[in-house]
C-alpha positions in Angstrom: 108.2 82.7 66.6 107.5 86.2 65.0 105.9 84.4 62.2 103.1 82.1 64.0 102.4 85.1 66.3 102.1 87.5 63.1 99.7 84.3 62.0 97.4 84.2 64.5 96.9 88.4 64.8 95.8 88.0 61.3 93.6 84.9 62.0 92.3 87.0 64.7 91.6 90.3 62.6 89.9 88.5 60.1 87.5 86.2 61.9 86.6 88.9 64.5 83.6 90.3 62.8 82.0 87.1 61.5 82.4 86.0 65.7 80.8 89.1 67.0 78.1 89.2 64.4 77.3 85.4 65.5 77.2 86.2 69.3 74.9 89.6 69.2 72.9 87.7 66.2 72.3 84.5 69.6 71.9 86.9 72.4 69.8 88.3 70.9 67.9 85.6 69.7 68.0 83.8 72.9 66.6 86.7 74.7 63.5 86.2 72.3 63.4 82.4 72.4 63.9 82.8 76.1 60.8 86.1 75.7 58.5 84.4 73.3 59.2 80.5 75.1 59.7 79.4 71.8 62.9 76.6 71.5 63.5 76.0 68.0 66.5 74.8 67.2 67.1 76.0 63.6 65.2 79.8 65.2 69.0 80.7 65.6 71.0 79.5 62.9 69.3 81.9 60.5 69.7 84.6 61.7 73.9 83.7 63.1 73.8 82.8 59.4 72.4 85.8 58.0 74.7 88.0 60.0 77.9 86.0 59.0 76.7 86.0 54.9 76.3 90.1 55.6 79.5 90.6 57.6 81.8 88.9 54.5 79.6 90.6 52.0 80.9 93.9 54.0 84.2 93.2 54.6 85.2 90.9 53.0 87.8 92.6 50.1 89.3 93.8 53.8 90.0 90.2 54.5 91.1 89.5 51.6 93.5 92.3 51.2 94.8 91.4 55.1 95.4 87.6 54.1 97.3 89.1 50.9 99.3 91.2 52.7 100.5 88.8 55.6 100.9 86.2 52.4 103.5 89.2 50.7 104.8 89.7 53.4 105.7 86.2 54.3 107.1 85.5 50.6 109.1 88.4 51.0 110.9 87.6 54.4 111.5 83.5 52.3 114.9 84.5 51.8 116.0 85.8 54.9 114.4 82.7 57.1 115.9 80.1 54.3 119.4 82.1 54.7 119.2 82.3 58.6 
C-alpha cells in the first residue's frame, strides 16, 4: 500500500506543473475568446500545447530525476518485498 501511495504522490508532483499550466492557459484563452467572441477550437489548443512544451523544457530534468529516484528506491526495496 505504501508503494502505491508513493507512486501516486510522485505522479501528482510530476504532472502538476503541466496540468496547472494547461489550466491557466485554457482559462486565459477562454476569457479572451469570450471577450472577443472568437469561437475557434484550435485557438485554445495551441497555447496549452506551447505552455506544456515550455514547462517540460524548463522542468523536464526535475521530472525525470523524480521518476528515476523513485525507481531506484523501488528497486532498493525489492528484496525486502520479495522476502516479506
